[in-house]
C-alpha positions, 0 to 999 in steps of 0.5 A, spaced: 701 488 615 697 494 617 698 497 610 696 490 605 690 490 611 688 498 609 689 496 602 685 490 601 680 495 605 681 500 599 680 495 593 674 492 597 671 499 598 672 501 591 668 494 588 663 495 592 662 503 590 663 500 584 657 495 585 652 500 587 654 504 580 652 498 576 647 497 580 644 503 579 646 503 571 642 497 571 636 500 575 636 506 570 636 501 564 631 497 567 625 503 569 627 506 562 625 499 558 619 498 563 617 505 562 618 504 554 615 498 553 608 500 557 608 507 553 608 502 545 603 497 547 597 503 548 601 507 543 600 507 535 608 508 533 613 504 530 619 507 535 623 502 538 625 502 545 631 505 547 636 505 553 641 510 555 646 505 558 650 501 553 650 494 558 650 488 553 645 484 558 640 490 558 642 492 550 639 485 548 633 484 552 631 491 549 633 489 543 629 482 544 623 487 547 623 490 540 623 485 536 617 482 539 614 489 538 615 488 532 611 482 530 605 484 535 605 491 532 604 486 525 599 482 527 595 489 530 595 491 524 592 486 521 587 485 526 585 492 526 584 491 518 581 484 518 577 488 524 574 494 519 573 488 514 569 484 518 565 490 521 564 493 514 561 487 511 557 486 516 554 493 515 553 491 507 550 484 509 545 487 514 543 492 509 543 488 502 537 483 506 532 489 508 530 490 501 529 482 500 525 481 506 522 487 504 519 485 498 518 478 503 513 481 507 510 485 501 508 478 499 506 476 505 501 483 505 497 481 498 497 473 499 493 475 506 487 478 502 486 472 497 481 466 499 486 460 503 484 455 506 484 454 514 492 450 513 494 456 509 493 461 513 496 457 519 502 457 514 501 464 513 502 465 520 509 461 521 511 465 515 510 472 518 512 471 525 518 468 521 519 474 517 519 479 522 523 475 527 528 476 521 527 483 520 527 484 526 534 482 526 536 484 521 535 491 523 537 489 529 544 487 527 545 494 522 544 498 527 549 494 532 554 494 525 554 502 526 554 503 533 560 499 534 563 503 527 562 509 531 567 511 537 568 518 535 561 521 533 557 521 539 555 529 541 558 529 549 555 535 552 552 535 559 546 532 561 540 531 565 540 524 567 533 524 571 530 527 565 533 522 560 530 516 565 523 519 565 522 520 559 524 512 556 520 510 562 514 514 560 515 512 553 514 505 555 509 505 561 503 504 557 507 497 554 510 495 562 503 496 564 500 491 558 506 486 561 503 486 568 509 491 570 508 497 574 515 500 575 518 503 582 522 510 580 527 512 586 531 518 584 534 524 587 531 531 587 536 534 585 539 533 579 545 528 576 549 531 571 554 528 566 557 529 560 554 524 555 550 522 549 543 524 549 541 519 544 546 513 546 544 513 554 536 514 551 537 507 547 541 504 553 535 505 557 530 503 550 534 497 552 535 496 558 526 497 559 525 491 553 530 487 557 526 488 563 519 486 559 522 480 557 525 477 563 521 479 569 516 476 573 512 482 573 515 488 577 521 492 576 524 497 581 529 503 577 534 507 582 538 513 581 543 515 585 548 519 586 554 519 585 552 516 578 549 509 579 543 507 575 540 500 577 534 495 573 532 490 579 527 485 577 525 478 578 527 474 574 526 466 576 526 464 569 534 465 568 541 463 572 546 465 574 550 462 567 544 465 563 546 472 566 552 471 566 551 471 558 546 477 557 551 481 554 555 477 549 553 478 541 547 474 539 545 471 547 538 469 547 535 464 553 529 460 552 524 464 556 526 470 550 525 466 543 523 472 539 530 477 542 535 478 538 540 477 542 542 483 541 540 489 546 544 488 551 550 488 547 548 494 544 547 497 551 553 495 553 558 498 547 555 505 548 555 506 556 563 504 554 564 508 548 561 513 554 567 511 558 561 507 563 560 501 566 555 495 566 555 489 570 548 483 571 548 480 578 543 475 579 541 473 586 535 470 590 531 470 583 533 477 583 536 480 576 541 488 578 543 491 572 546 497 574 551 502 569 556 507 572 558 514 570 565 517 572 564 525 574 567 528 569 566 535 571 572 539 572 
């Protein structure tokens, strides 16, 4: 009787060991699939998932994922091709619009030198305003199409955020004063250094200052702190949380800024993301706050 008992125990132990080995093999295969799948999603490669074990179920799972990866790769290539074609089309269209718009503005200048009735003067003023708005939109559209197409041609080098911010504020100081806005500026005494593209960062600050001129009720607080956080805050009673949530959307404008193209903040977001930074907008108690942050890339 004891012999049978020991035989049963031996068989059970063998089965348990075999099951444990099987579980370990399956776990290893699952890890291999998970790692390979994550790698295929972030790399542009046609290499498929391969596993070391020969378990039929895990092999079937890997084959199923490979089939879906092939479909995903085809769709990704179609998207990339369509995205390139769209960017090129936008660039070409915005460029082609410049010539007729320039001609329209030139003829308007000639017409303004001719004798006109009061009604004609009024019509001319409307045409002039609409032409200038269309010209501004075309220029912004052209700049935006160029910016979204140039992911890798930025000249990144260590720059002083303090210096670029000061230069940008100085360039807008007269325009801000004309709007009745006296900016309050807070910066650290030490330079905040980050590896960025100087001209792109200056463009971001320019667009944010333009945004403040459109939406501010007469105040503007600009704060730079270390770690690198730049905040533009102003009272904007004409906005609401829904509108603020859409400020970075392309071509989105609010009624308070009829002359806006809706591309300024979209361009700012694109440039910041290309420099590995983040930008966000918050609205609380009629205060609009736009915050930019850049990671410390120093070794």
